[in-house]
C-alpha positions in Angstrom: 0.0 0.0 0.0 3.1 2.2 0.0 2.0 3.6 -3.5 -1.0 5.0 -1.8 0.8 6.4 1.3 -1.2 4.1 3.6 -0.3 1.2 6.0 -0.4 -2.2 4.3 -3.3 -3.3 6.7 -5.7 -0.8 5.2 -8.6 -2.3 3.2 -11.0 0.6 2.9 -10.9 4.4 2.7 -13.5 6.7 4.2 -13.7 10.2 2.7 -15.2 13.4 4.0 -16.9 15.5 1.3 -16.5 19.2 1.9 -12.8 20.2 1.7 -11.6 16.7 0.9 -13.4 15.7 -2.3 -15.1 19.0 -3.3 -14.2 22.7 -2.9 -17.3 23.4 -0.9 -15.9 24.1 2.5 -15.3 27.8 1.6 -18.9 28.0 0.4 -20.2 26.5 3.6 -18.1 29.0 5.6 -19.6 31.9 3.6 -23.1 30.6 4.1 -22.6 30.2 7.8 -21.2 33.7 8.1 -24.1 35.3 6.3 -26.6 33.4 8.4 -24.9 34.1 11.7 -24.0 37.7 11.0 -27.6 38.6 10.2 -28.8 36.8 13.4 -26.1 38.5 15.6 -27.1 42.0 14.6 -29.7 41.8 17.4 -26.9 41.4 20.0 -24.4 43.9 21.5 -20.8 43.6 22.5 -18.9 40.3 22.4 -22.2 38.4 21.7 -22.8 40.4 18.6 -19.2 40.2 17.2 -19.4 38.9 13.6 -18.8 35.3 12.8 -15.2 34.5 11.8 -15.3 32.4 8.7 -12.0 30.9 9.6 -11.6 30.6 13.3 -15.2 30.2 14.3 -16.0 28.0 11.3 -13.0 25.6 12.1 -13.8 25.5 15.8 -17.5 25.2 16.0 -19.2 24.2 12.8 -16.9 22.5 10.3 -17.7 18.8 9.9 -20.6 18.9 12.4 -24.2 18.2 11.6 -26.0 21.5 10.9 -28.0 21.8 14.1 -24.9 20.8 16.2 -22.9 23.6 14.6 -25.6 26.1 15.4 -25.7 25.0 19.0 -21.9 24.9 19.4 -21.3 28.4 18.0 -24.2 30.0 19.9 -23.0 28.4 23.1 -19.5 30.0 22.5 -21.3 33.4 22.6 -23.5 32.5 25.6 -26.6 32.5 23.4 -29.4 30.0 23.8 -32.2 29.4 21.3 -35.2 27.0 21.5 -34.6 23.9 19.4 -37.7 24.2 17.3 -38.4 21.5 14.7 -36.4 20.3 11.7 -39.0 21.8 9.3 -38.8 25.3 10.8 -38.8 28.1 8.3 -35.5 29.8 7.7 -36.6 33.0 9.5 -37.6 31.1 12.7 -35.5 32.1 15.7 -34.7 28.5 16.6 -31.7 26.2 16.3 -33.3 24.4 13.3 -34.6 27.7 11.8 -31.1 29.2 11.8 -29.6 26.0 10.4 -32.2 26.0 7.6 -31.4 29.6 6.8 -27.7 28.6 6.4 -28.7 25.7 4.1 -30.9 28.0 2.0 -28.0 30.3 1.6 -25.6 27.4 0.8 -27.8 26.0 -2.0 -28.2 29.5 -3.5 -24.4 29.9 -3.5 -23.9 26.4 -5.1 -26.6 27.2 -7.8 -24.9 30.5 -8.7 -21.3 29.5 -8.3 -21.3 25.8 -9.0 -19.2 23.1 -7.3 -15.7 21.9 -8.2 -13.9 18.7 -7.1 -10.2 18.6 -6.1 -8.4 17.0 -9.1 -5.8 15.5 -6.8 -8.5 13.7 -4.8 -10.2 12.4 -7.9 -6.9 10.9 -9.1 -6.3 9.4 -5.7 -9.7 7.9 -5.7 -9.1 6.3 -9.1 -5.9 4.8 -7.7 -7.6 3.6 -4.5 -10.2 1.8 -6.5 -7.7 0.4 -8.9 -5.8 -1.1 -5.9 -9.0 -2.9 -4.9 -9.8 -0.9 -1.7 -13.4 -0.3 -0.8 -14.6 3.3 -0.4 -17.2 5.4 1.4 -18.2 9.0 1.5 -18.9 10.2 5.1 -20.4 13.7 5.3 -22.7 15.6 7.7 -24.3 17.3 4.7 -27.8 16.5 3.7 -26.8 17.6 0.1 -24.0 15.1 -0.3 -25.5 13.0 -3.0 -26.5 16.0 -5.2 -23.0 17.5 -4.8 -21.3 14.2 -5.8 -23.5 14.0 -8.8 -22.8 17.5 -9.8 -19.1 16.8 -10.0 -19.5 13.3 -11.5 -17.9 11.6 -8.5 -20.8 9.4 -7.2 -19.4 6.3 -8.8 -16.2 6.4 -6.7 -18.0 5.3 -3.6 -19.5 1.9 -2.5 -21.2 3.4 0.5 -22.7 6.8 1.4 -23.2 7.9 5.0 -24.5 11.5 4.9 -26.8 13.7 6.8 -29.8 12.0 5.4 -28.6 8.5 6.3 -27.4 9.6 9.7 -30.9 11.0 10.5 -32.5 7.8 9.3 -30.3 5.7 11.5 -30.1 8.1 14.4 -26.3 8.4 14.2 -24.7 11.2 16.1 -22.4 13.3 14.0 -18.7 14.3 14.2 -16.8 14.6 16.5 -18.4 11.3 17.5 -17.1 8.4 15.3 -20.5 6.8 14.7 -20.9 7.8 11.0 -17.4 6.6 10.1 -18.0 3.4 12.1 -21.3 2.9 10.2 -19.5 3.3 6.9 -16.8 0.7 7.9 -19.5 -1.7 8.9 -21.4 -1.2 5.7 -18.2 -2.0 3.8 -17.6 -5.1 5.9 -14.3 -3.8 7.2 -13.0 -3.4 10.8 -12.2 0.2 11.9 -8.6 -0.8 12.4 -8.4 -1.6 8.7 -10.0 1.6 7.4 -8.4 5.0 6.8 -10.2 8.3 7.4 -9.6 11.3 5.2 -10.8 14.6 6.8 -10.1 18.3 6.7 -12.1 19.2 9.8 -10.9 19.2 13.4 -14.2 17.5 14.4 -13.4 14.8 11.8 -9.9 14.3 13.3 -11.5 13.8 16.7 -13.9 11.3 15.2 -11.1 9.3 13.5 -9.2 9.2 16.8 -12.2 8.2 18.8 -13.1 5.4 16.4 -9.6 3.9 16.5 -9.2 3.8 12.8 -6.1 2.3 11.2 -5.0 5.6 9.7 -6.3 9.2 10.0 -5.3 11.5 7.2 -5.7 15.2 7.7 -6.1 17.4 4.6 -4.9 20.9 5.3 -6.5 23.3 2.9 -6.3 26.4 5.2 -3.0 26.2 7.1 -4.0 24.2 10.2 -1.5 21.4 10.1 -0.5 21.6 13.8 -4.2 21.6 14.8 -5.0 18.6 12.7 -2.1 16.7 14.3 -3.2 17.8 17.7 -6.7 16.5 17.1 -5.5 13.0 16.0 -4.1 13.0 12.5 -1.5 10.4 11.7 -0.5 12.1 8.4 -1.3 15.6 7.2 -1.1 16.6 3.5 -2.2 19.7 1.6 -3.6 17.6 -1.2 -4.2 13.8 -1.6 -1.9 13.8 -4.6 1.0 14.0 -2.1 0.2 10.5 -0.9 0.9 9.0 -4.3 -1.4 6.9 -6.3 -0.6 8.5 -9.7 -0.8 6.0 -12.5 
């Protein structure tokens, strides 16, 4: 497995979507900022400080299910909202309403700007598949399948565990390891023989907690030290660095 930069014991690869396969992490961050900043205008002082699309995004929302991200960020500002319901309108002052506003903004940005995949990741996926390893996409996004289709990458994955599947199975999201563990089970592979590929700190935490055979951090924004601190075994700026070119 040295040609893929992975231990020889690895039989499956579990990939996050945003920031690993597709260039959508920055779009997510922009949508979160727009949604949170509009909400925070009603607050003064530290509570009303604008959302930081780098520091706050990385710390509180990146990689987490939407509602968990809302709760985590608002808690950091000492703000509490009622939970509401998953179907709350995007103008509702509830956890789900604010999350739905973010998703509305995200879909609008994707429609107007489109989605791109990382070419290095696509080449690495081709090599992984050619080597006979099984693959899964593991994302907190409820839009995962549509995004994969839009970049022509759906065929690379044997299993999909996304926000929709997690809700159906009642799986807690990252930083808990449950979604990655479910992907490994669906592939018929023990966690110790699966590699996790993530760009989010919450994803690193999930990989460490699940005791996976290898946790690869993908550093798109200059957080190599933080990725290692949260459990990465290897950190690369692009998966092409791991090899796999044919």
